N, C-alpha and C positions, 0 to 999 in steps of 0.2 A: 223445762223440758226434761222428760224422763230418759235416762240412759239405760239401755238394755245390754245384758251380757249375752252376746250372740252364741257363745260357746255352749250355753244351756239349751239351745234350740236344736231339735233333731228333725222330726217330720215336718213336711210342708204340705198344706192343703189349700185347694181352691174349690170351695163348695159349689160355685157356679158351674164348674165343669165336672164335678164329682171326682176330683183328683186328690190323691194323697200319696206323696212320694217321700223318700228319705235319701236324697242323693249324697254320695260321699264327698267329703271336702278335698280329699287327696287320694293318691294311689302310689304304689311303689313300683319302680321300674329299674331293674338291675341294681337294686340296693339304694336307689335314690328316691326320696320322698317328693313327689311332684304334686303341686296344688292345681286343682281343676280351675281355679281362678286364673292362674297363669296360662293354662292351656286354652281357655276360652279367649283370653286377650290375644294370644298368639294366632288363633284361628281368625279372629277379626282383622288382625294386621295383615295376615297372608291374603285374605280375600280383598282387602283394600288395595294391596300391591297388585294383585291379579287384575282388578278392575282398572287400576292406573295403567298397567301395561297394555290392556286392551284398548284404552281410549286415549293414550298419550298423543298419538298422531293428530287427533282432533283438537289438541291444544298447542300444537307446534313443538311437541317434545318427542324424544326418542325413548326406546325401551331402556337404553343404557342410562338415560337421565333419571328414569324412575328408580332403577336399582342403585345408582349412585346416590340419589336423593334419600333413599331409605337409610343408607349408612350415615348420612349427615343429620337428617331430621329426627330420627328415632332417638338417638342419644340425647339430643337437646330436650325432646319431649319428656323422656324419662327423668332426667335430672331436674327439670323445672316442675314436673308433677310431684316429685318427692320434696323438693324445696318448698313449694307452695303449701303442702300439707304440714311439713315440720315447722314452718314459720308460725302457722296459726294454731299449732298444737305443741308449742315449745315446752310447755310444762311437762310433757311426757318424756322429753329428751334432755331437759336441763341438767339432771343429775348424772346422766351418762351420754354426753354429746356424741360419742362414737357410734351410738346406736342409730344415729341418723343414717348411717350407711347400711343398716340391716334391712334393705329394701324387701327382702324375701319374707319379712314378717308383716308385710302390708303397710299401707299408708301412702297412697297415691291420690292426687286430686286432679280430676280431668281438666279443670280450667288451667291448672299449672301446665298440664301437658299441651293444651292448645296454645298457650303463650310460648312455651318452649318450641313447639313446632313452627310457629310463626318466625321466631328468631332463627331457627335452623333453615327455614326457607330463604330468609334474607341472606344469610351467609352463603348458602348453596348457590343462589342466583348470582351473587357477586363473583363467585369463583367460576361458575360455568357460563356467565354472561347470558343468563336467561331472563325473561320478563317476569317480574315478581307476581304480578296479577294473574298471569296465565298459570303459573305453578300453584299459587294459592287456590285457584279455582278447582284444580284437580285434587289437591290435598284436602280441600274442604269436603268434597264428595267422598274421598277415602275415609275421612274422619267420621262421617255419618255412618258409613258401613261399619267401621271399627267400633264406634260407640253403641250402635244398635245391637251388635252381637256381643260386644264386651260386657255390657250391662248384665248379661246372663251369668257372668262370673260371680256377680253379687248374689245371684240366686243360690249358687252352690255353697257359698260361705254364709248365707243367711244374714246379709247386711243390706244397707241402702234401702230399707223399708221406711214407711211413714208412720204417722200416729195411729193409734188404735181406731178402728172404724167398723161399722156394720154395713158398709156399702156393698152392692151386689157383687162387685168384682174383688172383694176382700181376699186377703191371703192369710191363712192361719199358720202360725209357728207353734209347734208343740214344745212346751217347756217340760223336759223330762224330770226336772227337780220338783216343780210344782204339780207335775202330771196333769197338765191341762193345755188347751189351745188358747192363744191370744190372737185376735185378728187385727191385721194392719192394712194400711194402704200399700199395695205393691208398687212403690214408686220406681223401682228398677224397671218394672214392666211398663209403666207409663212412659218413662224416658226412652226405653227401647223402641216402643211403638211410635212415639213422637219422632224419633230420629229416622225410623224407617219411612214414615210418611214424608218427612223432609227430604230424604234421599231420593225417593221416587219423583217428587215434584221438581227438585233441582236437577236431577238427571235429565229430564225432558227439557227443562228450561235451558240447560247448558248447551243444547243443540241449536238454540236460537238466541244465545246471549249476544248482547249488543256491544259489550266492551269487556276487556280483561279485568277481572276482579269482581265482576257482578255476582258470580256464584259464591265467591268467598263472603261477600257482603250479605248475600241471602242466607248463608249458613250462620253467620254471626247473629242476624236478626231472628231466624227461625229457632236456633238452639237457645238463644238468650230468652226468647219469649216463653218457650216451654219450661226452661230451667227456672225462670222467675217464679212460676206457679208451683212446679213440682218440688223445688227446694223448700218451699214454705211448709210442705207436708212432712219432711224428713225429720228423723230423730237423731241423726248423727252429723248435723251440719257443723261446719267450722264457723266460729264467731270472732268478730272484732267488736269490742264493747258489747252492745246489745243487738248488733246487726249480723245476720247470716252473710258471711263473706261472699259466697258464690251467688246467693240470691241478689245481693247488691250489685255485684259485677255483671251478672246476667242482665239485670234491668238496665244498667247504664249502657252496656254494649249494644243491647237490643235497640235502645232509644237512638244511640248514635248511628247505628247501621241503618235504621229506618230513615233517619234524616238524610244520610248520604244517598241512599237508594232513591228517595224522593227527589233530591237535588239532581241526581244523574238522569232520572226519568224525564226531567224537564228540558234536558239538553239533547241535541241531535248527535247521533253517533254513526260513524261510517264503519260497517263491519269489516271493510277491507283493512282497517287498522288493527284488527285482532292479530295477536301474535302468530296464530296458525297461518294466516294469510300472508303475513310479512315473511315468515319462514318459507312458505310456498313460493313467493316471488323470488326470494334469494336463491332457492334451489333451482327455479326455472332459469334465472339469469346465469347461474353457475353452469347449468346443463347446456344452455345456449352457447356460452363462452367455450366450454369444453368441446362442443360439437364443431364450432367455428375453427378452433385450434386443430381439431382432428382433421377437418376438411382441408385446412391450409397445409397441414403436414402431409396428407394424402396427395394433394395437388403437387406439392414440391417433390414428393417421392416419385410421382408419375412423370413429372417433367425430367427429373434426373434419369429415370429409366429410359425415356425417349432419347435423351442426349447420349446415354451410354449405348443404346441400340444403333443410333446413327453413326457413332464413332466406330462401333464394331463392323457395321456395313462398309464403311469407307476402308477399313483395314482389309476386309475380305476382297474388295475390288482391286485394291493395290496389289495384293498377293496374287490374284488371278490374272493380272495384266501380262501379255507376252513380252518377253525380254528380247528386243531386237536392237541390233547395232545400227544405229541411225547416224550416217555420216552427213555432215553438213556440206552441201555443195558450195564450192567457192567460185566466183566469177573468173573467166579466162582473161589473162592479161594480153593486150595487143600492143604491138610496137609500131610506131609510125617512123618512117624515115626515108 
């Protein structure tokens, strides 16, 4: 597999659309050098969080759960995304291990991020006492949003493309050293569109899901299926022996998810057991209990008020009663004799 020096690429062309652009890789703000790759990733994350906030109640969660979850899940995702990449590219860091921490220089693997996010969800659910399947369902939808948008970060830094091709949707990268275009598979675009289609499908399916975790399984299947084929086209894959790591992982997880989905499809499910309905019942019971307690308290207060009023009335009657000297008549004594 040929490795390309992406720093030599400048202009990007899509002959099918008659487009030729030269997007900047970074920009300066208040003296800080900011990478567009990071900006695009941040936009994807923010939109995923916004989506989560809008739909959290449909999964039995609160807005605070989403915001707290971001603080737990994102660090796990970043750490594991970096670790995944560095493990399989250790030759780059062996001579200077501290450079593993230089995350701003690039080197993140999405599958590592997915693994890290799953770990973060488990920890978060244990702490908050939430149902893992329900949280994973919403996180999976957020991931598809983030990945669909985040892949355009690869566009700005001219990476994550595939082998040379003359396919109709080919992407041209201009080598300013060789002064010519080379055309490649725009695998970042393939994956972005694949994730977008997956998001739309799972978004609507999530409204009719039969059990918690169904959408998360659908994500694992859908993303794994697409990544299995798209990864085979890329020129920057991570390898273990002669196998593309992410392609192998994608194929295995896709196969397992398909098996679990099929198994679950053969079973009957009661949608009343969905976490959202369990939470609704808890809230209804709590509301009924609170209403009963409030009613009992109101009744007790009313009874106390009646008793107080009766006592006050008695006191008034006693005060208004005329004060008369009432002498007790004694019987006359008779003498016999």
